[in-house]
C-alpha positions as a printed Julia matrix, in Angstrom:
175×3 Matrix{Float64}:
 -35.9     2.47    6.06
 -38.11   -0.11    7.69
 -38.64   -0.34   11.44
 -36.08   -3.13   11.87
 -33.2    -1.07   10.45
 -32.17   -3.83    8.06
 -31.8    -1.7     4.97
 -29.42    0.82    6.55
 -27.25   -2.05    7.86
 -27.33   -3.67    4.42
 -26.2    -0.44    2.8
 -23.51    0.04    5.44
 -22.15   -3.41    4.56
 -22.26   -2.58    0.85
 -20.34    0.65    1.46
 -17.76   -1.38    3.43
 -17.29   -3.63    0.38
 -16.77   -0.51   -1.75
 -14.11    0.78    0.66
 -12.23   -2.54    0.72
 -12.18   -2.62   -3.08
 -10.9     0.95   -3.06
  -7.98   -0.09   -0.84
  -7.22   -3.09   -3.07
  -7.1    -0.93   -6.2
  -4.73    1.47   -4.44
  -2.42   -1.45   -3.64
  -2.67   -2.51   -7.29
  -1.76    1.04   -8.35
   1.36    0.97   -6.17
   2.3    -2.36   -7.76
   1.95   -0.78  -11.21
   4.46    1.84  -10.11
   6.77   -0.96   -8.93
   6.5    -2.57  -12.36
   7.36    0.77  -13.93
  10.45    1.16  -11.72
  11.55   -2.42  -12.45
  11.12   -1.92  -16.19
  12.99    1.4   -16.21
  15.75   -0.17  -14.12
  16.0    -3.03  -16.59
  16.27   -0.6   -19.52
  19.1     1.24  -17.76
  21.02   -1.91  -16.81
  20.55   -3.42  -20.25
  21.29   -0.47  -22.51
  23.47    1.8   -20.39
  25.53   -0.71  -18.41
  25.17   -3.6   -20.9
  24.42   -5.91  -18.01
  20.79   -7.09  -18.22
  19.27   -8.69  -15.19
  17.56  -12.04  -15.35
  14.98  -11.47  -12.63
  13.1    -8.28  -13.58
  10.85   -9.8   -16.25
   9.49  -12.62  -14.05
   9.2   -10.25  -11.07
   7.22   -7.77  -13.18
   5.04  -10.58  -14.5
   4.19  -11.76  -10.97
   3.48   -8.2    -9.89
   1.18   -7.83  -12.91
  -0.69  -10.93  -11.77
  -1.27   -9.19   -8.43
  -2.35   -5.98  -10.19
  -4.97   -7.85  -12.22
  -6.45   -9.85   -9.37
  -6.41   -7.01   -6.85
  -8.0    -4.62   -9.33
 -10.78   -6.71  -10.86
 -13.21   -6.24   -7.97
 -12.91   -2.46   -8.09
 -13.25   -2.5   -11.87
 -16.45   -4.49  -11.46
 -17.62   -2.14   -8.74
 -17.27    0.93  -10.97
 -18.75   -0.93  -13.95
 -15.48   -0.79  -15.86
 -15.5    -4.25  -17.43
 -16.15   -4.45  -21.15
 -19.67   -5.35  -22.2
 -21.84   -4.97  -25.28
 -24.81   -2.7   -24.59
 -26.25   -1.93  -28.0
 -28.61   -4.93  -27.88
 -29.83   -3.95  -24.42
 -30.58   -0.44  -25.6
 -33.02   -1.87  -28.18
 -35.08   -3.56  -25.46
 -37.79   -2.06  -23.28
 -36.67   -1.03  -19.76
 -38.34   -4.04  -18.08
 -36.44   -6.51  -20.29
 -33.23   -4.53  -19.83
 -33.55   -4.81  -16.06
 -34.26   -8.54  -16.26
 -31.26   -9.15  -18.52
 -29.06   -6.98  -16.29
 -30.04   -9.08  -13.26
 -29.46  -12.3   -15.22
 -26.07  -11.03  -16.39
 -25.02  -10.15  -12.84
 -26.16  -13.53  -11.53
 -24.36  -15.43  -14.29
 -21.23  -13.36  -13.67
 -21.42  -14.25   -9.99
 -21.79  -17.96  -10.76
 -18.84  -17.82  -13.15
 -16.68  -16.08  -10.56
 -17.61  -18.64   -7.89
 -16.71  -21.54  -10.2
 -13.5   -19.78  -11.26
 -12.73  -19.14   -7.6
 -13.06  -22.83   -6.83
 -10.65  -23.62   -9.68
  -8.11  -21.07   -8.41
  -8.28  -22.62   -4.93
  -7.59  -26.02   -6.49
  -4.63  -24.53   -8.41
  -3.16  -23.14   -5.19
  -3.75  -26.46   -3.47
  -1.9   -28.3    -6.26
   1.05  -25.9    -6.13
   1.31  -26.38   -2.36
   0.93  -30.18   -2.39
   3.4   -30.62   -5.23
   5.76  -28.0    -3.84
   6.05  -26.29   -7.23
   8.69  -23.61   -7.72
   9.13  -20.95  -10.36
  11.48  -22.1   -13.11
  13.0   -18.66  -13.68
  16.02  -17.27  -11.86
  13.72  -16.13   -9.04
  13.03  -19.74   -8.06
  10.23  -18.78   -5.67
   7.44  -21.09   -4.56
   4.61  -20.74   -7.09
   2.12  -20.48   -4.26
   3.4   -16.92   -3.72
   2.32  -16.06   -7.25
  -0.9   -18.08   -7.26
  -2.26  -17.15   -3.83
  -3.53  -13.8    -5.08
  -5.9   -15.48   -7.54
  -8.41  -16.96   -5.05
  -8.32  -13.79   -2.97
  -8.89  -11.57   -5.99
 -11.7   -13.79   -7.22
 -13.21  -13.83   -3.71
 -13.27  -10.04   -3.62
 -14.78  -10.04   -7.1
 -17.52  -12.43   -5.93
 -18.14  -10.16   -2.95
 -18.3    -7.18   -5.34
 -21.07   -8.93   -7.25
 -23.27   -9.12   -4.13
 -23.92   -5.34   -3.93
 -24.4    -5.2    -7.69
 -27.16   -7.8    -7.42
 -28.52   -6.45   -4.12
 -28.98   -2.96   -5.54
 -31.7    -4.32   -7.82
 -33.73   -5.44   -4.81
 -32.95   -2.97   -2.01
 -34.48    0.49   -1.82
 -32.21    3.39   -2.77
 -29.27    3.98   -0.47
 -30.22    6.98    1.67
 -26.54    8.05    2.0
 -25.56    7.49   -1.64
 -23.68   10.35   -3.22
 -25.47   11.72   -6.3
C-alpha cells in the first residue's frame, strides 16, 4: 500500500493468525469426535455389558476443556461470540465504530488479565504437584496447561480485530 510495504506485511501476519486459529479449531473438532466416541463407548459398556467405566467422564471433561480453549480464538475471529447489538443499531455509525473499538480493546484487556490468572493457576498446580482426584489420577497441569495457551491465542486473535479498524482494507481479502 505505502512505499515501505508495511501494510501488506501487516495483513500477511493477520492472515497467518487466521490460519493458526483455523488449525486450532480443527484440533478442537477432532477432540469433540473423541468425546463422542468416549460417550458412546460408555453407553455401551454401561447399558449393554453392565460394566460402567470410571474414567470416561473425567477424560471427556478434560477433552472438553481443550475444546473450549482451543476453539475460543477461532470463534472470536469469525465473530461468533454472543453479544447484544440492538443498542448499537440505534446509534449513528460514528458512535457504533467508537463503541466497537472500545469493546474490542476492553475484551483484549480482559483476556490479558485472564491469561495472567491462568498462568498463575498452572504455576500453582506445578509447584504444589496437584493431581486429579478421579480414577485417572493425572497431573492437573496436563488439564490446566491448555488454558494459558488458549487465552494467548484469543489475545492474539484480538490484535487483528483491533488492527482492522486502523489499517487500510486488505488487498487480498476474499469478498
